[in-house]
Each structure stands twice: as C-alpha cells, then as structure tokens.
KENUFI-12938 format. One line per 5 residues: for each residue z, y, x of C-alpha. Coordinates in pm, 1 decimal. Each point is the difference from the previous one (the first is absolute). Layout:
BEGIN
Z Y X  ...
//
This chain:
BEGIN
3029.0 597.0 21887.6  -245.2 148.0 -243.8  -322.8 -188.9 -99.7  -258.4 79.7 280.1  256.7 126.7 248.5
-36.1 -246.3 287.8  263.9 37.3 257.6  -81.8 118.5 344.4  190.9 -93.0 296.2  133.0 188.6 306.1
180.9 -146.0 317.2  182.8 310.1 19.4  50.6 228.1 -294.3  162.9 336.9 43.6  129.2 208.6 -269.8
6.3 355.4 66.0  -217.6 218.9 251.1  262.4 223.7 147.8  116.0 26.3 361.9  158.6 -345.1 -39.4
-275.8 -175.7 -203.0  -319.9 140.0 183.9  169.6 -87.3 330.7  84.6 -343.8 -95.1  -347.6 -61.5 -144.0
-172.8 105.0 320.9  238.1 -195.3 219.1  -30.8 -307.8 -205.2  -390.2 26.4 17.5  9.3 42.8 383.1
195.1 -327.7 19.8  -261.2 -170.4 -200.0  114.8 10.6 -358.4  -235.3 62.7 -294.9  169.1 295.1 -155.8
-12.4 148.9 -341.0  177.3 342.7 -58.6  109.2 106.2 -344.7  37.9 383.6 -49.9  82.9 172.3 -341.9
-99.3 343.3 114.8  -96.8 127.3 345.9  -9.9 -150.1 343.6  270.7 126.4 216.2  272.4 -16.9 -259.9
266.0 287.5 -58.6  21.1 85.1 368.6  -379.7 103.3 58.6  -77.1 132.6 -343.0  331.5 187.9 -121.6
268.1 -50.8 252.4  41.9 1.2 369.1  -356.1 115.7 95.1  -43.6 283.1 -260.5  358.5 122.8 47.6
-50.7 32.5 373.6  -322.6 186.5 -67.3  171.0 242.4 -223.7  302.1 30.8 248.6  -257.9 121.1 272.8
-167.7 238.8 -228.7  316.5 168.0 -107.3  139.5 26.2 367.3  -343.3 159.4 89.2  43.3 260.9 -276.4
352.4 58.3 80.9  -87.4 83.3 344.3  -200.8 288.2 -114.7  280.6 135.9 -208.7  275.6 16.7 238.3
52.9 226.2 286.6  47.6 -176.1 343.2  144.4 93.5 338.0  -332.5 -10.2 213.9  -192.1 300.4 -135.5
-255.9 -199.9 -214.5  -62.8 145.2 -353.3  -245.0 -86.1 -290.6  -178.5 198.5 -246.3  34.2 -55.6 -380.8
-33.0 -376.8 -58.0  -22.2 -174.9 -338.3  -17.3 -369.1 -106.3  -252.1 -147.6 -232.4  187.7 -316.6 -135.5
-323.9 -114.3 -194.2  -184.3 -17.5 348.6  303.8 -143.4 166.8  1.2 -286.0 -259.3  -365.6 -55.6 51.3
48.9 -29.4 372.8  280.9 -238.8 -25.8  -194.0 -230.9 -229.0  -329.5 9.4 157.2  68.9 48.0 371.6
317.4 -179.6 15.6  72.4 -265.0 -279.3  -361.3 -85.2 -71.6  -89.9 -44.0 357.6  290.5 -242.1 68.4
-36.0 -209.4 -323.7  -385.2 -17.6 77.0  84.5 -127.8 326.4  208.7 -275.5 -152.9  -282.9 -85.3 -226.0
-224.5 -39.9 288.1  267.1 -221.5 184.1  3.4 -232.9 -307.5  -383.1 -45.5 45.8  16.4 -50.3 376.5
257.8 -267.8 -44.7  -180.3 -156.1 -307.5  293.1 52.2 -222.5  -77.9 -16.5 -371.9  142.2 281.5 -173.7
72.1 -30.0 -380.5  110.0 301.5 -216.2  235.7 -67.0 -280.6  345.9 -74.5 -90.5  126.1 -326.3 135.9
262.1 -234.8 -211.3  114.1 -345.4 118.5  -37.2 -258.5 -269.2  173.3 -266.7 213.4  90.1 -91.3 355.6
-371.3 -79.2 76.5  -214.6 256.0 -181.8  -28.5 372.3 -72.0  -183.9 170.1 -284.3  -170.9 334.8 71.6
-114.8 235.1 -257.9  -206.9 305.8 63.2  -152.8 190.8 -293.5  -119.5 -225.8 -259.2  -45.3 -287.2 239.1
226.1 -255.7 145.8  -4.5 -265.5 268.0  235.5 -272.2 104.6  62.9 -93.2 380.5  160.0 -307.8 151.3
129.6 22.8 345.0  162.3 -186.2 294.4  199.0 309.6 79.9  86.0 306.8 -155.1  159.0 332.0 138.9
185.8 240.9 -239.8  -56.1 350.2 118.9  30.4 206.7 -310.7  222.6 270.8 143.4  212.2 253.5 -222.6
-14.1 303.7 -232.0  206.6 289.5 -32.2  314.8 -42.8 -219.6  -5.9 181.5 -331.3  370.1 100.0 -93.9
119.5 50.0 -363.0  -56.5 366.8 -118.5  -275.4 53.5 266.2  -328.0 -136.2 -175.2  -286.5 60.4 250.3
-247.4 248.4 -148.6  -173.1 321.8 67.1  306.2 181.6 141.4  214.2 -302.0 82.7  -141.2 -141.3 302.5
5.9 -319.3 209.1  -100.8 39.0 378.5  -361.2 -82.7 -85.6  -3.5 296.8 -253.4  164.6 235.8 264.5
-247.4 -83.7 260.8  -302.6 72.0 -249.0  96.7 358.7 -119.4  -295.0 237.9 5.8  249.4 290.8 16.1
309.8 134.2 213.0  282.0 -5.9 -237.6  241.9 298.5 11.9  291.8 -223.0 -32.9  67.0 -378.7 -17.3
292.7 -206.7 -63.8  29.1 -337.9 208.1  208.2 -272.8 -132.1  102.5 -216.3 295.2  28.7 116.2 357.4
-104.5 -329.1 182.9  -297.4 -5.0 241.8  -265.2 51.6 -272.4  171.0 281.9 -172.9  85.3 161.5 327.0
-349.1 -23.3 137.7  -147.2 143.9 -332.6  273.3 265.6 2.1  -128.2 106.7 347.3  -355.4 12.2 -111.2
71.9 233.0 -280.7  250.4 215.7 154.1  -258.2 58.7 297.8  -272.8 102.7 -272.8  261.3 252.2 -141.5
138.1 -198.2 -291.1  373.2 71.8 -100.2  119.4 -352.1 50.1  343.7 -129.2 -126.5  116.2 -363.7 89.7
238.4 -200.7 -222.5  144.1 -292.4 178.6  264.3 -238.6 -148.6  174.5 -98.5 320.0  165.8 235.8 241.0
-307.6 99.1 215.8  -369.7 -24.2 1.5  -160.3 -262.6 201.2  317.1 -218.7 -24.7  -124.8 -294.5 202.7
-37.5 202.3 333.3  298.0 104.1 219.4  140.6 340.8 -106.8  -89.5 201.0 322.5  -353.9 -108.8 -52.3
3.4 122.6 -347.5  180.7 325.9 89.3  -314.1 109.2 179.3  -214.4 -44.9 -302.2  248.9 175.6 -231.5
4.3 300.3 245.9  -370.5 4.8 -23.3  18.6 -10.6 -373.7  257.6 294.8 -3.8  -250.2 215.5 208.2
-276.5 -58.7 -257.6  222.5 78.6 -301.5  26.9 -383.3 -145.3  325.7 -16.9 -195.2  166.4 -354.2 27.3
245.1 -110.3 -272.2  187.9 -316.0 102.2  239.2 -231.6 -194.2  -185.8 85.9 -330.0  -147.0 -225.3 -269.1
-331.1 118.7 -177.1  34.6 -91.6 -363.8  -328.4 128.1 -181.7  -300.7 204.4 29.4  -136.3 202.7 -298.6
-377.8 87.1 71.6  -158.9 314.1 -145.9  -357.6 111.4 28.8  82.5 227.7 280.1  309.7 -129.4 157.4
246.1 -287.0 -3.6  394.8 17.9 -21.4  201.7 -246.6 187.4  359.9 -67.0 -124.9  250.5 -151.0 254.7
377.1 -65.1 52.9  182.3 162.1 290.5  363.8 4.7 51.3  56.1 -117.3 -343.8  -194.5 270.9 -157.6
-321.8 20.3 -170.1  -262.5 210.6 171.7  -367.6 62.7 -30.0  -300.9 142.3 185.8  -359.0 93.3 -87.3
-306.2 -23.8 221.7  -372.1 -49.3 -18.6  37.0 -362.2 59.5  244.3 -276.6 49.0  -83.3 -263.3 264.6
211.9 -335.0 -45.5  25.0 -219.5 335.0  324.6 -221.7 -60.5  -167.4 -310.0 136.7  -269.4 -272.2 -63.6
7.8 -307.3 -226.2  -185.6 -312.3 108.3  -327.7 -109.5 -173.3  102.7 -366.1 -73.3  77.9 47.3 -375.5
-375.3 -46.2 -133.1  -152.0 -251.9 234.0  97.7 -303.2 -193.8  281.6 -129.7 248.4  181.7 -134.3 -311.7
-279.1 -279.8 -7.3  84.7 -95.6 346.0  288.0 -135.8 191.2  15.3 310.1 209.9  352.4 151.6 17.9
90.7 356.1 -18.9  323.9 196.1 -47.3  108.1 228.9 -277.4  -194.0 296.7 156.9  -308.7 -206.8 20.3
3.1 -36.6 375.2  -139.3 -345.5 99.7  200.6 -232.7 195.4  -168.1 -117.9 336.7  67.3 -185.9 309.7
-51.5 129.6 353.2  -361.5 -72.7 -8.0  -61.3 174.6 -354.3  -14.1 -331.2 -191.7  133.6 15.2 -350.7
167.6 -277.1 -188.0  -333.1 -142.5 -58.0  -124.0 -118.8 352.9  -353.1 119.9 -45.4  71.8 349.1 -152.6
117.6 271.8 237.9  104.9 364.3 -42.3  -14.6 312.4 219.2  89.7 360.4 7.8  192.0 202.4 -262.6
51.0 -323.5 -240.2  232.4 -168.6 266.0  332.7 106.5 157.2  -2.9 281.4 247.9  -113.2 359.8 27.1
-290.8 91.1 -187.8  -224.0 104.2 301.4  -387.1 -38.3 19.7  38.5 -111.0 361.1  249.0 -260.7 -90.1
-244.6 -130.0 -268.8  -279.4 0.8 250.4  202.8 -209.5 249.9  110.4 -246.9 -249.4  -367.5 -53.3 -124.6
-90.7 -94.2 368.2  283.1 -241.8 20.4  -77.2 -177.7 -340.3  -359.2 -34.5 85.8  85.1 -165.1 336.5
261.8 -226.4 -183.1  -261.2 -118.8 -245.9  -240.2 -62.0 289.3  250.2 -231.7 141.8  123.6 213.8 287.1
369.7 31.7 83.4  86.0 348.3 -123.2  264.7 186.6 -184.1  175.3 313.9 -94.7  199.1 179.1 265.3
168.7 307.7 -136.0  176.7 102.2 315.9  -208.4 300.5 63.3  -150.2 194.9 -296.3  -38.8 361.9 81.6
45.6 233.8 -317.7  -113.4 372.5 -31.8  54.9 270.3 -228.9  -285.8 250.7 25.3  219.7 314.8 -65.8
31.7 297.1 202.0  112.8 -79.4 255.9  -112.0 -364.6 1.8  271.2 -288.4 16.1  -67.6 -333.4 163.0
234.1 -279.8 52.2  -30.0 -339.2 120.0  252.8 -300.1 56.8  389.3 67.5 -3.3  188.2 303.8 -43.6
334.3 48.6 212.6  203.8 -122.4 -304.0  -226.0 -297.2 -110.1  -25.7 -131.4 365.6  391.1 20.5 30.0
33.6 -204.6 -333.1  -225.7 -250.5 157.2  221.6 -53.2 284.1  -163.9 227.7 281.3  175.4 232.3 208.4
-232.0 285.2 -100.7  -31.3 354.1 75.6  -251.2 280.2 -87.8  -165.4 228.5 250.0  -145.8 331.0 -125.9
-253.1 217.8 176.2  -79.6 345.1 -184.9  -366.3 89.4 -20.8  110.2 367.2 101.7  23.7 -158.8 342.7
-349.7 -135.3 -15.6  -280.0 200.9 156.1  -281.2 -95.8 -225.2  215.8 104.3 -309.2  67.6 304.3 134.2
-354.5 81.6 65.3  -105.9 -87.0 -369.1  292.7 182.6 -147.7  138.8 -313.3 -145.9  333.6 -39.8 134.8
199.7 -126.9 -306.1  132.9 -340.4 22.8  88.5 -280.0 261.4  -54.6 -354.7 116.8  279.4 -234.3 -2.0
4.1 -354.3 170.0  250.0 -257.0 -101.7  107.7 -207.0 282.0  199.9 -325.1 73.4  233.3 142.2 260.3
48.6 -361.6 158.5  -363.9 -85.8 46.5  -183.8 316.2 -24.5  -225.5 -125.2 -248.6  -148.8 238.9 -285.9
138.4 -89.7 -319.9  -155.2 274.6 -221.0  -117.9 356.2 -10.8  29.0 301.7 -226.2  -257.2 293.7 35.7
-22.5 322.1 -181.9  -249.7 254.8 104.1  -371.2 81.7 50.5  -214.5 -316.0 11.0  290.5 -214.5 -37.2
-218.5 -240.1 -200.0  -208.3 -46.4 315.7  286.9 -9.2 255.5  174.6 -289.7 -174.0  -280.6 -246.0 100.9
119.8 0.0 356.5  359.2 -82.2 -82.5  -104.9 -266.7 -254.0  -189.9 -154.3 283.3  286.5 24.0 216.9
219.5 -189.0 -227.1  -265.6 -258.9 -108.0  -41.7 -86.2 368.5  362.8 16.9 91.8  -29.7 285.2 242.2
304.8 165.5 175.0  91.2 359.9 97.0  -126.9 -70.1 341.2  -341.4 -109.3 -134.6  -50.0 310.1 -210.8
134.0 232.2 263.5  -227.3 -116.6 274.3  -302.6 34.2 -225.5  -207.4 302.6 104.4  -40.5 223.4 -287.7
-246.4 261.0 -21.2  119.3 348.5 55.7  19.3 203.0 -197.3  32.1 -214.5 -301.1  228.7 -47.9 -303.3
30.9 -372.1 124.3  199.5 126.8 311.5  272.5 38.3 -248.0  38.5 -379.5 -4.7  23.5 -33.8 366.6
246.5 271.6 19.9  211.5 -151.5 -269.6  -12.7 -337.1 194.7  115.1 180.3 327.8  269.2 159.3 -203.0
125.7 -317.4 -102.8  -2.1 -126.2 355.5  226.1 293.9 101.6  -276.8 158.3 218.2  -159.5 274.2 -222.4
-236.3 222.8 160.7  -81.8 255.3 -280.2  331.6 37.6 -183.6
//
C-alpha cells in the first residue's frame, strides 16, 4: 500500500464485468451483499461488446443482405441493393451494443453496486490492488469472485495487426473484403465465415482437424457444409497454418497440406483457433489459488477455489466457454456466498452455433448416452415434413431426440435448422425437469410452428408418428 492509499472494504468483490461477473454482482446485491465490481474496460465484457451480441447483429445483417441477392422460389424479387458497412457498424454499436451496456450500467446503479474501472491484481489472499490511469486503490474483501474471462489465442506466425485479425477485428471492419482466409473452423470461425460469405466475400477456411465444427455430430455439420458450398466457401481440412505475411493491400497465408507447403492470398486473414483464459496478469501468484498449466482455476462444485473465500466463474474455470454458463455460475456463487445451499449442476447446458443453418444441442448424444450406461436411441424428424418450415422456405435440417428406451426419458437433443437456437429451450426444459416422451407428445403445440417438429420427433420415438 502506498502512502495515502487507505484500503476500502467490500463484502463481495467481483473482478470482471462480463456476463458472469455482472450477473454475480447483481445477484449478490439482491441477496444483501455490499458489492464492488472491478472492470478494466467496458461493462458487458467480451460477450456484449466484441463477441456474442455484435456477432449476432452482423449475422442478422448479412442474412438480410443475402436474401436480396438470391433468387427464391416464391416469386419475390428485389431491386439493386447495397450495404453501407460504416452505417452497419454504427448501428451495431449505438443501437445494439451501447443499448445493452448502458442497461447494465443502470442495473449496477439500481442495485447499489459500486463500479470501479481499472486493472485488478491480487496482493495476497485478502486484498486486491486496482490501478486505473495514474491512480490506484486497494480493496480488502470478505469474498471475491474472479470473472476475468478469456481472449483470442495469437498463434506463432500470425501476429494480430491491420490484415491479421482476431474475432474483434473481423467484427469491426468498415468494408466488405473481396476475400478472407479463416484459420480455425470452430463455431466462431464458422459463424464469421457465414457473415462474410453472405456479404459476397470469397471465404476459405483452414481447419486443422478432419472437419469444421468438430464438437458437433457429423450429420449436423454436414448441413452447414452444404450451405457453405452453396455460398462458395472453400473448406480445407487436416491442414496446418504456419505463417502469415502481411502486405499493404493483402496477406499471404502459408499452410501445410498432405505433406506439402501451400499458400493462399486474401484481403484479410482471421485467426479463430480458441481462447486463452485471463488469469496470467491478476496476481494469482501472490495468493494460494491453484490453477493448471493453461491457467484454468481449480474450483469445487460451488465455484470455491483453493482459498475458501475466493471464487471463480466463467471461462477461467473448467467447462465450455459459454456466456450462459458463466451467468449461471455467477448466480450460484452469489447464493453460496449468501449462505444458501446452492451448487453447480452441469447436466443440462445447451450449446449453439449460429451458423446457417443453426446448430443447437443439449444433454447426451447417442454415443455419450451409451457410454454412460443408458440404452439410448436417437429419433430424427426432418424439417421438410414441418408445415411452418415449408411455408417459410426453410426446410433444411432436422430435430433429433435422444431417448432412454427403457424409461422413455429424454437424455439429449440435437437440432439443425431454422431457429434451432430458440427451439432448444423446450428440450432443455424437458431434460431438466425429467420429462418423458409422453409428456412432450401430449403437449399441444401451436400449428403451424417449428416447435411441432419436437412433438413429431417424440411421437416418432414412441412408434406412433403422424407426419412421417
């Protein structure tokens, strides 16, 4: 502590104002805690500012634009259409991102949460030093919650710059590139590939494994690949990107494929090979908090670290790096601090890839269910047999329900198609509340609706299909 720096005290100190941190702060305040939240940049974190939310805004814009460029089967034609990317970026920032981050700031005020801007560093198990600009402040705390999130991985040979982009850079371009190489075909790379392919960019994906979107079942991914092929996206798998040479007007990417050195030039290269956790610069070495070689913090089922009164949530702890997982963990940890009997239950965490078509999954696959000892079987209903999908001209994809054939309970679901990200909620609820096939099939679903495909899939699983 420097001379004149009197330590302030917080009952609950939250480090990081993303979807994990700000939610934890609000819930802790609701449960009677005096909360201080430390944020080094902007409330909302990566998700609201440069991740989940702006990427979905760009996906929406790109689909709207694409619809004006393609012929359709129902006789609707458009006049000449153009896209002003500068205006698009302005809309994304002011009407979407700023609206949401401003809303969070209002929630902080409403819940009497003290927000301090600066970089936080532990100076022991009991105190945190926060530095913002030329000023610093020390905080002691009864309990602390680490919610510092993650950042894009920068791989050797691909130093981020004007033409070598991370996801943040790709979301903030003020022009539509003629060409783009994307290194990494996971959900971030595939979503952004869809954005720029919709806008007319020639996109090439370089993926190190045998398929893009490798965490999803192959027949789900096949639908996305088919859509990419239609839009002229080139997908190269089992390749290793080695370096990028940036020039004033283009970038050349070198890669290995089938034992040979190849290269490709484009306006930009986007690197999306994963994210590293932000635990390397917050002073954990001055605490007794344990983390692994990747920087991931060890926690118990209540989010408690190896130091009893220090907790961690979100990307910095084991599990998928999902905003909704972080928010859930934030609520649980706040409840634990308040003395409630709460804990993590990861049985049902939905995951979505906002590609075209969307992929949404929850619970077990057939293979994982069988490995867990269930007598499992999957039942698939095609959207081609759904009236609402037909009336929208969006018949690509299917709904699959994974069932325990002995008990008829729902073990998991895999969806690919229009609004899969919305439809997955019903099946998530079904698994969480331990519903059976009878429960789902007896629910009266709106007609015509995409949700009827869930009812139809359950009736198919019962051996009593109506529409297939």
